[in-house]
N, CA, C and O of each residue as an XYZ file, in Angstrom:
384
protein
N       0.888     -1.205      0.023
C       0.014     -0.014     -0.003
C       0.917      1.233      0.026
O       2.010      1.233      0.593
N       0.385      2.324     -0.632
C       1.195      3.530     -0.778
C       0.356      4.747     -0.349
O      -0.873      4.753     -0.414
N       1.072      5.737      0.078
C       0.441      7.069      0.225
C       0.749      7.851     -0.962
O       1.932      8.071     -1.221
N      -0.137      8.279     -1.681
C       0.024      9.156     -2.852
C      -0.191     10.585     -2.400
O      -1.273     10.921     -1.918
N       0.828     11.445     -2.547
C       0.820     12.840     -2.060
C       0.912     13.699     -3.258
O       1.874     13.560     -4.012
N       0.004     14.568     -3.495
C      -0.101     15.342     -4.769
C      -0.215     16.831     -4.308
O      -1.066     17.135     -3.471
N       0.614     17.747     -4.831
C       0.659     19.143     -4.502
C       0.339     19.883     -5.859
O       0.965     19.597     -6.879
N      -0.570     20.762     -5.844
C      -0.944     21.453     -7.006
C      -1.541     22.836     -6.684
O      -2.076     23.013     -5.590
N      -1.467     23.852     -7.626
C      -1.993     25.164     -7.414
C      -3.536     25.013     -7.105
O      -4.230     24.165     -7.667
N      -3.991     25.860     -6.213
C      -5.339     25.962     -5.774
C      -6.300     26.180     -6.977
O      -7.394     25.616     -7.012
N      -5.896     26.956     -7.899
C      -6.776     27.287     -9.001
C      -6.981     26.106     -9.942
O      -7.780     26.249    -10.868
N      -6.347     24.978     -9.794
C      -6.560     23.757    -10.554
C      -7.413     22.793     -9.772
O      -7.524     21.647    -10.208
N      -7.989     23.122     -8.727
C      -8.647     22.194     -7.830
C      -9.702     21.423     -8.450
O      -9.734     20.194     -8.379
N     -10.650     22.186     -9.114
C     -11.811     21.536     -9.773
C     -11.381     20.529    -10.870
O     -11.933     19.446    -11.063
N     -10.294     21.035    -11.586
C      -9.753     20.143    -12.719
C      -9.206     18.847    -12.160
O      -9.477     17.756    -12.659
N      -8.388     19.017    -11.055
C      -7.728     17.823    -10.453
C      -8.823     16.902     -9.921
O      -8.746     15.700    -10.175
N      -9.822     17.376     -9.212
C     -10.884     16.543     -8.632
C     -11.591     15.848     -9.692
O     -11.874     14.656     -9.568
N     -11.907     16.546    -10.773
C     -12.688     15.942    -11.900
C     -11.829     14.786    -12.547
O     -12.360     13.708    -12.816
N     -10.589     15.011    -12.776
C      -9.701     14.005    -13.363
C      -9.654     12.762    -12.474
O      -9.735     11.639    -12.973
N      -9.527     12.952    -11.194
C      -9.461     11.783    -10.367
C     -10.778     11.030    -10.284
O     -10.804      9.799    -10.268
N     -11.892     11.797    -10.228
C     -13.192     11.062    -10.150
C     -13.417     10.334    -11.509
O     -13.879      9.194    -11.493
N     -13.104     10.958    -12.702
C     -13.313     10.276    -13.990
C     -12.519      9.045    -14.034
O     -12.951      8.095    -14.688
N     -11.334      8.954    -13.370
C     -10.511      7.735    -13.355
C     -10.887      6.708    -12.211
O     -10.222      5.697    -11.982
N     -11.997      7.067    -11.535
C     -12.511      6.157    -10.525
C     -11.953      6.342     -9.140
O     -12.264      5.558     -8.243
N     -11.117      7.379     -8.930
C     -10.608      7.640     -7.586
C     -11.512      8.606     -6.841
O     -11.596      9.773     -7.223
N     -12.206      8.150     -5.767
C     -13.169      9.043     -5.070
C     -12.835      9.174     -3.650
O     -13.551      9.889     -2.948
N     -11.790      8.540     -3.128
C     -11.474      8.600     -1.712
C     -10.122      9.329     -1.522
O      -9.084      8.833     -1.961
N     -10.142     10.441     -0.902
C      -8.952     11.241     -0.637
C      -9.116     12.192      0.562
O     -10.211     12.401      1.083
N      -8.000     12.740      0.956
C      -8.023     13.762      1.974
C      -7.350     14.977      1.339
O      -6.241     14.844      0.823
N      -7.950     16.105      1.355
C      -7.432     17.278      0.720
C      -7.286     18.379      1.746
O      -8.194     18.656      2.529
N      -6.061     19.033      1.721
C      -5.782     20.197      2.512
C      -5.740     21.403      1.639
O      -4.874     21.482      0.768
N      -6.623     22.352      1.816
C      -6.669     23.506      1.019
C      -5.827     24.669      1.633
O      -5.782     24.868      2.847
N      -5.189     25.394      0.745
C      -4.542     26.611      1.221
C      -3.180     26.365      1.715
O      -2.731     27.138      2.561
N      -2.421     25.320      1.265
C      -1.069     25.005      1.747
C      -0.161     26.084      1.057
O      -0.528     26.665      0.036
N       0.948     26.301      1.620
C       1.906     27.329      1.026
C       3.294     26.685      0.966
O       3.548     25.687      1.640
N       4.162     27.239      0.183
C       5.480     26.671      0.070
C       6.265     27.245     -1.113
O       5.769     28.108     -1.836
N       7.460     26.771     -1.294
C       8.359     27.104     -2.352
C       8.797     25.819     -2.975
O       9.090     24.848     -2.278
N       8.847     25.802     -4.331
C       9.244     24.571     -5.051
C      10.363     24.819     -6.022
O      10.948     25.902     -6.046
N      10.653     23.857     -6.796
C      11.675     23.938     -7.829
C      11.220     24.544     -9.136
O      11.994     25.176     -9.855
N       9.941     24.338     -9.430
C       9.470     24.641    -10.863
C       8.646     25.970    -10.908
O       8.461     26.538    -11.985
N       8.170     26.447     -9.771
C       7.298     27.633     -9.817
C       7.822     28.638     -8.765
O       8.656     28.323     -7.917
N       7.280     29.856     -8.876
C       7.522     30.840     -7.763
C       6.844     30.343     -6.494
O       5.958     29.488     -6.492
N       7.346     30.969     -5.383
C       6.728     30.674     -4.092
C       5.260     30.979     -4.074
O       4.850     31.999     -4.628
N       4.439     30.141     -3.459
C       3.059     30.463     -3.187
C       2.885     30.530     -1.669
O       2.717     29.520     -0.985
N       2.933     31.708     -1.203
C       2.797     31.946      0.241
C       1.654     32.704      0.748
O       1.587     33.025      1.934
N       0.697     33.019     -0.162
C      -0.533     33.685      0.112
C      -0.303     35.097      0.567
O      -1.133     35.650      1.289
N       0.772     35.688      0.178
C       1.080     37.029      0.542
C       1.073     37.948     -0.633
O       0.973     37.477     -1.766
N       1.178     39.277     -0.422
C       1.266     40.233     -1.472
C       2.477     39.969     -2.436
O       2.362     40.076     -3.657
N       3.615     39.625     -1.824
C       4.826     39.452     -2.560
C       4.942     37.995     -3.133
O       5.683     37.768     -4.089
N       4.217     37.041     -2.550
C       4.224     35.720     -3.139
C       2.823     35.138     -3.119
O       2.522     34.217     -2.360
N       1.962     35.703     -3.983
C       0.639     35.354     -4.015
C       0.387     33.859     -4.407
O       1.230     33.136     -4.937
N      -0.878     33.500     -4.075
C      -1.291     32.154     -4.458
C      -1.075     31.126     -3.359
O      -0.276     31.346     -2.448
N      -1.790     29.993     -3.441
C      -1.662     28.901     -2.463
C      -1.784     27.619     -3.302
O      -2.195     27.609     -4.463
N      -1.404     26.578     -2.632
C      -1.524     25.260     -3.173
C      -2.563     24.482     -2.471
O      -3.025     24.937     -1.425
N      -2.987     23.326     -2.953
C      -3.704     22.305     -2.281
C      -2.840     21.051     -2.198
O      -2.045     20.792     -3.101
N      -2.978     20.311     -1.185
C      -2.313     19.039     -0.988
C      -3.280     17.952     -0.882
O      -4.236     18.074     -0.116
N      -3.116     16.898     -1.585
C      -4.098     15.785     -1.676
C      -3.376     14.464     -1.245
O      -2.293     14.155     -1.744
N      -3.970     13.732     -0.353
C      -3.421     12.543      0.200
C      -4.347     11.409     -0.159
O      -5.553     11.557      0.039
N      -3.864     10.253     -0.688
C      -4.665      9.112     -1.016
C      -3.983      7.911     -0.587
O      -2.802      7.755     -0.897
N      -4.650      6.983      0.144
C      -4.112      5.721      0.437
C      -4.493      4.773     -0.743
O      -5.680      4.535     -0.966
N      -3.535      4.252     -1.470
C      -3.875      3.448     -2.642
C      -3.050      2.185     -2.687
O      -2.006      2.092     -2.041
N      -3.535      1.171     -3.479
C      -2.766      0.065     -3.672
C      -1.563      0.379     -4.550
O      -1.578      1.378     -5.270
N      -0.502     -0.465     -4.509
C       0.657     -0.314     -5.352
C       0.263     -0.239     -6.799
O       0.860      0.528     -7.554
N      -0.731     -1.017     -7.219
C      -1.112     -1.039     -8.575
C      -1.734      0.226     -9.021
O      -1.660      0.553    -10.205
N      -2.333      0.946     -8.160
C      -3.051      2.257     -8.501
C      -2.128      3.401     -8.760
O      -2.505      4.384     -9.397
N      -0.905      3.283     -8.267
C       0.039      4.384     -8.453
C       0.248      4.794     -9.895
O       0.268      5.983    -10.210
N       0.397      3.856    -10.736
C       0.682      4.131    -12.207
C      -0.448      4.945    -12.785
O      -0.201      5.883    -13.542
N      -1.703      4.611    -12.445
C      -2.852      5.347    -12.971
C      -2.881      6.775    -12.480
O      -3.209      7.702    -13.221
N      -2.519      6.942    -11.174
C      -2.481      8.347    -10.675
C      -1.360      9.193    -11.301
O      -1.509     10.379    -11.595
N      -0.201      8.478    -11.487
C       0.983      9.217    -12.160
C       0.606      9.576    -13.654
O       1.107     10.563    -14.192
N      -0.249      8.787    -14.283
C      -0.716      9.168    -15.636
C      -1.524     10.395    -15.621
O      -1.400     11.239    -16.509
N      -2.387     10.530    -14.596
C      -3.130     11.768    -14.471
C      -2.242     13.020    -14.236
O      -2.455     14.091    -14.805
N      -1.257     12.812    -13.379
C      -0.328     13.877    -13.134
C       0.469     14.227    -14.328
O       0.722     15.409    -14.558
N       0.891     13.256    -15.122
C       1.661     13.523    -16.309
C       0.765     14.246    -17.318
O       1.225     15.154    -18.011
N      -0.468     13.865    -17.405
C      -1.363     14.550    -18.348
C      -1.555     16.058    -17.971
O      -1.583     16.921    -18.849
N      -1.681     16.334    -16.713
C      -1.761     17.701    -16.331
C      -0.507     18.439    -16.526
O      -0.569     19.601    -16.927
N       0.635     17.879    -16.283
C       1.925     18.496    -16.528
C       2.193     18.773    -17.952
O       2.827     19.767    -18.306
N       1.691     17.860    -18.807
C       1.857     18.158    -20.301
C       0.957     19.242    -20.727
O       1.361     20.060    -21.553
N      -0.269     19.321    -20.218
C      -1.222     20.394    -20.593
C      -0.779     21.722    -19.995
O      -0.930     22.745    -20.663
N      -0.250     21.771    -18.800
C       0.195     22.967    -18.161
C       1.664     22.777    -17.609
O       1.888     22.503    -16.430
N       2.594     22.939    -18.519
C       3.974     22.626    -18.144
C       4.499     23.565    -16.981
O       5.396     23.170    -16.235
N       3.967     24.720    -16.852
C       4.450     25.574    -15.711
C       3.477     25.617    -14.574
O       3.475     26.581    -13.808
N       2.597     24.549    -14.421
C       1.570     24.556    -13.441
C       2.068     24.263    -12.049
O       1.452     24.674    -11.066
N       3.140     23.579    -11.957
C       3.732     23.333    -10.615
C       3.175     22.043     -9.985
O       3.132     21.937     -8.759
N       2.780     21.135    -10.737
C       2.233     19.770    -10.198
C       3.357     18.894     -9.687
O       4.311     18.662    -10.430
N       3.306     18.413     -8.516
C       4.283     17.530     -7.985
C       3.610     16.359     -7.278
O       2.651     16.548     -6.529
N       4.096     15.195     -7.508
C       3.503     13.982     -6.931
C       4.687     13.137     -6.197
O       5.846     13.122     -6.610
N       4.251     12.478     -5.117
C       5.167     11.723     -4.462
C       4.469     10.503     -3.845
O       3.268     10.568     -3.583
N       5.138      9.463     -3.619
C       4.612      8.266     -2.952
C       5.548      7.838     -1.836
O       6.753      8.084     -1.887
N       4.976      7.196     -0.831
C       5.729      6.625      0.136
C       4.985      5.443      0.815
O       3.755      5.380      0.819
N       5.792      4.500      1.396
C       5.074      3.316      1.952
C       4.038      3.692      2.983
O       4.181      4.669      3.719
N       2.981      2.882      3.015
C       1.930      3.196      3.987
C       1.507      1.929      4.689
O       1.214      0.918      4.051
N       1.478      1.989      6.015
C       1.072      0.872      6.799
C      -0.173      1.318      7.735
O      -0.048      2.191      8.593
N      -1.254      0.707      7.512
C      -2.406      1.064      8.291
C      -2.251      0.532      9.735
O      -1.958     -0.644      9.950
N      -2.457      1.428     10.708
C      -2.256      0.983     12.061
C      -3.538      0.521     12.799
O      -3.470     -0.343     13.673
N      -4.669      1.086     12.452
C      -5.920      0.802     13.062
C      -6.997      0.541     12.023
O      -8.146      0.278     12.377
């Protein structure tokens, strides 16, 4: 099992959610209004000098589902090369 962690600009929220639902992914935890600095885009700190915010999405998925999720991310990156989409996975162990 993996934790899929996806960071993307807030203004793409509806698009990201629609892409996930169309691919059959309906279970997630989303954190709105996250801030930070990355490698591919300007800082999004929600301030006058660094406007904008990100959303962070967490999904517990099977190892087999990771490739489908990465295809969605790649599609978004191809359509919006400067969008600042970043995806990560890490091992997940359910405790309770």
